N, C-alpha and C positions, 0 to 999 in steps of 0.2 A: 421392246420399246415400252417405257413406263406410260401409264395412263395419264391424261391431262390432270385428273384430280391428284394423282400421286406427285406429279411434277410440281403442282402448285402447293401442295402440303409441305414439300421439302424446301420451298423458297423462303429465305430469311428476309428480314426487314429491308436491307438495302436492295435485294433483288425485287421485292414487291414495289419498292419505290421506283426502280427503273421500269418495271412493267407498267406502272401508272404513267410515267413519262412517255412510254411508247404509245399510249392511247391519247395523250394530250394533243388537242388540235393546234396548240401553239408551238409544238415541238418542230424545229426546222428540219428540212429534209436531210441535211448532212448529219444531224444528230440521229435521226431515224436509221440512216445507213450505218452509223457507228454502233447503235444498239443491235442492229441485225448482224453485223460482223463480229462484235466482241461480247455481246450480252449473253448471260446464262440462258439455258434452254427455256426456263419459265418466261423470260422476257421475250425471246423470239416467238414463243407460242402465242403470247398475247398480241404481239405486234402483227404477226402473220394471220391470225385467226379472227381477231375481235374488232377490226376497224377497216375502213376503206384506206387505200394506200396511194400515194403519188406514183406516177409512172416510173420514176427512177427507182423507187423502192421495189415496185413490182418486178422490174428487170433484174434487180439484185436478188430478190427472193427466188425467182425461177432458176437462177444460176447458182444458188447457194450450195455449198458442198455437202451440207447435212440433210439427209433424207427426211428426218423428223421435222425439220424446219419447213421444208417444201410441203410436207404432208399437211401441216397446219393450214397452209395457204390453200391447199386443195379443197378444204372444207369451209372456207371463209364465206359467210353469207352476205358480207358487205361489199363484195366485188361482183362484177358482172359475170355470168356463166362463161362467156367467151374468154374473159381474162383468166378464170380458173383453168379453162381448157388449154392454156399455154403449157400446162403440165401433162398434156395428153400422151406424149411419148417419153415420159420420164423413165429413166433406166431402173428405178427402184420400185419394186412391187407395192410397198406400203403407200407410196405416193399415188400410184395408179388406183390402189384399193380405196383410198380416201377420196379421190376424185370421183370414182364410181359411186361411192356411198353418199356423197353429196354433203351439203352444209347441214349443220344442226341449228335448231332454234330459228327456223325461217318462217314460222307461222304455219297456217294450214296449207298454203300453196308454195310449191317449190318451183322457182323459175327453171325452165328446161335448158339443158345444154344445147349448143348448136347441133343441128341435125348431122352435119358432117363429122362432128366429134363423136356423137353417139354411134354412127355407122362404123367409125374406126374402132371404137371400143368393142362393139359386138363382134366385129370381124377379127380382132386381134387380141383382146384381153382374155385372161383365163376365165372360164365359166363361173368359177366360185366367187369372182369379184362382182358379178352382175346379178345382184339380188333385187329385192323389192325397192330398196332405196334408189337403186339405179333406174328402175322402171319409172319411178316418180319424176325423173329428170328427162323423160322422153316427151317430145312435143306431140300434141294431138295429131298434127298433120303427118308426122312420121309414123305414128302408130297405125294410122289409116292406110298409109302407103306400104307398110311392111310386106303384106302378102304378095305384092307384085314388084318389089324392089329389085333393082339389077344385081345387088350383092346377095349371094346365096345365103350367107349366115343370117342376114336380115330377114330373108324369106322364111328361114327356119323359125325365127321368132314370130313371124306373121301367121304361122300355122296355129299359134296359140289361141287365135280368135275363130277357130274352125266353125263353131256352132253358128256364128253370125255371118259367115262368108257366103257370097252368091255361089250358085252351082258352078258357074263357069270358072270362077277363081279356084274353087276346090278341084275341079278337073285339071286345071293348069298345074296346080301344085302336085297332084298325083302323077302327072306326067313330066314333072320338072327334070331337067337334065342333071341336076345335082343329086347325088345319092342321099345325102343327109336330109335334104328337103323332102324328097320322095318318101323316105323312111318315116319321117315325122308325120307327113300327110297320111300315109297308109296306116300308121298307128291311130291317128285321130279317126280315120274312116272306120277302122275295126271297132272302135269304141261306140260306133253307131249301131253295131250288130248285137242284139240281145244275146245271141248264142255265144259269141266271143266273150262278152262281159261275164256270162255265166261260167265259162270255162276258166277264167282267170280270177274270179272273185275269191278273195281270201275267206276261209271258213271262220276266222276269228276276228274280233274287233280290232281295227287298226285304221290308219289314215286312208289307205287305199280302199278298204271296204266302205268306209264312210263316204268317200268321194263318189264311188260307184253307185251306192244306194241313193245318194242325193241327186246325181246328175245324169247318169247313163240310162239308156233304155234297158228295161229289165224283162227277162223272159218270165213266162208263167211259172216255171219251176223255181226261179229265184224268189218270186213273190210268195209262192206257197211255202218255201222253206222259212222265209222271214216271218210269215204268219204263224207257222206251226213250231219251228225250232229256231227262234232268233238267237244270234250270237251274242247279243247284248240288249239291255233294256230299252235302248233308243232306236233299235232297228226299224220298228214299225213307224215311228214318227219320222224317221229319215225317208222311207219310201213314200210316206204321205206327202212329203214336201217335194217329191220328184215330179217335175212337170210332165214327164213321159210315162207316168204310171198308167197301166192299162185301166180302162173304164171299169171293168168288173171289180178291180181292187179298190178303186175310189169309192164305189158304192158300198163295198164291205167295210172299209175303214171309216166311213162316215158314221157307222154305228159302233165303232170300237169302244171297249170299256175304258180305255185310257183317255182322259180328257186332253192330254198333250197331243195325242194322235188326232183327235177330232179338231183341235185348234189348227193343226197343220192342214187338215182337209178343208177347213173353213176358209183358208187363204187361197184356195185354188180357184181358177177362173173357168174350169170346165165342169162345174157341178150341174147335175140335172135338177129341175125344179123341185122334185120330191126330196132330194138330198138337201137342197138349200132350206126348204121349209123345216125339215127335221132339225137342222142345225140352228135355225132361228128359235126353235122351242127347246133347245138343249138345256139340260139341268145345270150345266156349268156356266157361270156368268162370263168367264174368259172366252169360252167358245162363242157365246152370243156376242160378246164385244168384238171378236174377230170377224164373224160373219156380217156384222153390222157395217163393215167397210166394203162389202162385196158390191161391185158396180151393177150387178144384174138384179138386185132386190126389187120385187114388185111393190106396188102401193100397199097391199095388205101386210107384207113382211116388214116394210119400213114402219108402218103404223104400229105393229106389235112391238117392235124394238123401241120405238119412240115412247111407248108406255111401259117399258120394262121396269121392274122394281129396283134394278141396280143402276145407280147414277152413272157408272162408267160405261154401261151399255148405251144409255140414253145420249151421253156425250159423244160416243163413237158414231152412232147413227145420225147425230145432228149435223154432221158435216157432209152427209151423203149428197152427191151432186144433183140428184133428182129432185130435191126439195126446192120449192120456191122460197124466197125470203119470208113471205107471209107464213107458209107452212112451218118453216124452221123456227120462227119466233114462237110458235105454240108449244114447242118441246121444252120440257123442264130439264135444263142442263145447267151445269156450273163449270166454269173454266178457272182453274187454279193459276194464280200468277207466280207461285213458287216453281222453281225448276231451273234448268240450265238452258241458256239461249246463246248458242255459239255460231261458228262458221258452218255453213251448209254447202256440201259439195253438190253442185248442180249437175243434172244430166247433160250429156253432150248435145241432146236435142232440146232446144228451148221450148218452154211451155207456150201454148197459144196465148197471144196477147189479150184477146177478149176474155179468156178464162181468168187470166191474172187480174184483169181490171175488175171482173165480177167479184173475185175474192177480196180484192182491196176495198171494195165498196160495201162488202157484206157487213151485217150487224154482228156476225159471229167472230169472236176474237181468233179462233183457231184458223179460220179461213184467211183472215187478215195477216196472221203470222206466216201462212204459206206464201202469200203475196210479198211479204217483207223480205223473204229470202232471195228474191230475184235480183240479179246483179244490175240489170239495165232498166229499172223502172222509169217511166217518164216523170218529168219534173213535178207534175200536178199530184201524182200518187206519192212521190217522195215527201212532198210537203204535207199531204194529208196524213200519211202514216207516221211521220216524225212527230205529229201532234196527237197521235192516238192515245186514248186513255188506258190502253193495255200495256203493261211493262214489257211483256214478251214481244209484242209487235215492234215497239221502239228499239229494243235491244237487237232483235234480229235484223232490223233495217240497218242499224249502226254497224253490226258485225259483217254484213254481207254486201251492202251497196257499194258500188265502185267509188262513189264520191259522196259520202254521207255528210250532212251539215255539221259544222263544228259545234254548234250549241247542242245538237242531239248527242254527239259523242260525249261531251262533258256531262250532260244530264244523265245519260245512261251509266257512266262510270260512277256517278254519285249515288244512283239509286239501285244499281244492280250489284249483287255480291256473289253471284253464282260462278260456275265454271267459265273459263275463258274471259273473265273480267279484264285481266291485264292485256288481253289482245286488243281491247279498245284503244289503249294508249299507242298502239302501233299503226292505227288506221290513218290514212292520209287526212290531213286537216285538223288533227286534234289540237285544240287551242293551247297557247302558252300564256297569253296576256290575261291578267285579272285573276290568276290562280293563287296569288298571295293571301287572299282572304280565307283560304282553307288551311292556313298554317297551324291553327289550333284545333282542328277537327279531332274528334275522338278516334276516328278510324285512321290507323297509320298509313294505309294506302292513299287516303285522301290527303293527309298531311304532306305526303311526298309530292303531291301535285304542285305545291308551292315551289318546289325545287325547279320546276319547269319554267317558272315566271322570271324573266330577267329583271323585273322591278321589285322583287321581294327585298325588303329592307335588310341592310347588313346585320343589324342587331338580331333580326329574326333568323337569318341564316346561321349566325354564330350559335344562337340558342339551340337550334335544331340539330346542330352537330353533337349535342349532348342529349338528344331525345332518348327515351327508353327503348325505342324500336331500332334495331340495328340497320334495317333497310333505310329508315329515315335518316339516320346518322350518315350513312354512306352517300345518300343522294345529296345532302347539303354540304358534305365535304368537297363535292365537285362544283358547287355553285360559284360563279365568278364574283359574286358580291361578298364572299367570305372575307372578313377583315384579315389583313396581312399577318398580324401576330398570331392569330388562331391558325391560319394556314401553315405558317412556319412550324407551329407546335405539332400540327397533325402530320407533318412530313416525317416525324419521328414517333408517330403513334402506331403501335403494333397492329391495331385493328384497322385504322382508317388511312394508313400511309398510301395504299394503292389508289384509293379514291382521291385523296388530297393531291397526289402527284399528277393526276389527270385533270386537275383544275385549270381551265384556260386562263385564269388570272396570272398564272406564273409567266414571267417574261422569258424571252429567249435566252437572255444572259443568265437568269437564275437556273433555267433548265440545263444550260451548258455546264454551269458550276456543279450542279448535282450529278450530272453524268460523269464529269471529269473526276469528281470525288469518289465515285463508286467503281469505275472501270480502270483497269491498269493502263498506264501510259504506253503508247505505241512506240 
């Protein structure tokens, strides 16, 4: 099967015109069905993958004889997961593979498939189809229920969270009537035994060795070999990050000659006071910067770090939760507004509401940024943070809140140029009215905003179809205020035909003529 890029690169001008018509919201249902039945592969790809579809068209897609066509629909981010799941029992593996892989370009969150569909896929699909992209489509409720699920294959998946399972659940899995569940549980239980880990640890650097050194309990013999005869240069820093590292090794590595190792030790929560003090005075500023985040720092240690000659260390310790606001204000720190402020994946356990409020009311921008990442801030804190004088606070609120204010979204898009800027345009409530004023902005991304405004004057729309920036030209070729003569001209333009054909100003009769002129008579 050719890739989507290859399919599109081979599409000629008439095919791209038909593909644009397939996206046009003015295209009647019967014409969409004609494009689905008789259109070239590139047209069917765009129709099935890149838009929402009327029920009649969905019915026809699911029954379409071409597996490639159905597979495009399996990854359509514009239809509900349950609608895509109509392909659950498709006879062709490529369709099932694309359903399991899920939609592309959905933003940071992927809507989960229905639980019953996921269970069917786990129980009946080939294992190689169920990778990380499939995992992202599993609901949180089903993930939690997997270790005790009535379907054995699902319980096998549930053993993957072995380290966080209650003792009773582990015992039940070890005694499970299903052989595969028991075997997987027994393997996980063996990985809790340092002697077994030692017996299977590869002697050379590889993924299996890295995983064991980072996560599994390690025997004294393994630790000794890593310290005296490491298989690779990162072995010591790996075990330093292992939360199950024996206490004696923690003490030894806290004085390691390699600052990378000491930085990993500084992240640990099981440090003795003497080890912590040594790291507070470490000669490497990155070690001090790391230990400055340790929750158990005492007042003297915090004071030493607050007076550190390195500004990054002072900034790191300035957000320590033990400070009062008055104490924090005495620290000489500086927060840079440059940086990337995007979507933040929240923990499954929500933060304490009082702690979030303290952060939101703090004078420290980094603490306010932490509060701005919360999905469900109360209205008073949303209003306060939306007017914050720190760019990072405002953008993080706009990127993460469930219902950000429209004026905040626009302001952030105009002021922020970092990573995930375009994601702001997809947030609920991004405004469309009043954007025509940006038509002459020096930033092409800002000029494109005027294409979202239904009141942008026709002469402006026409002018911007000749803009130096190709994305601006494409956006305005779709604007419904584009004058008819220019729209007609663009329907034969090699570059913009696809976008012009998607222009909703085209009438149903014009669309029918274009389709009839490009597809063979039945």
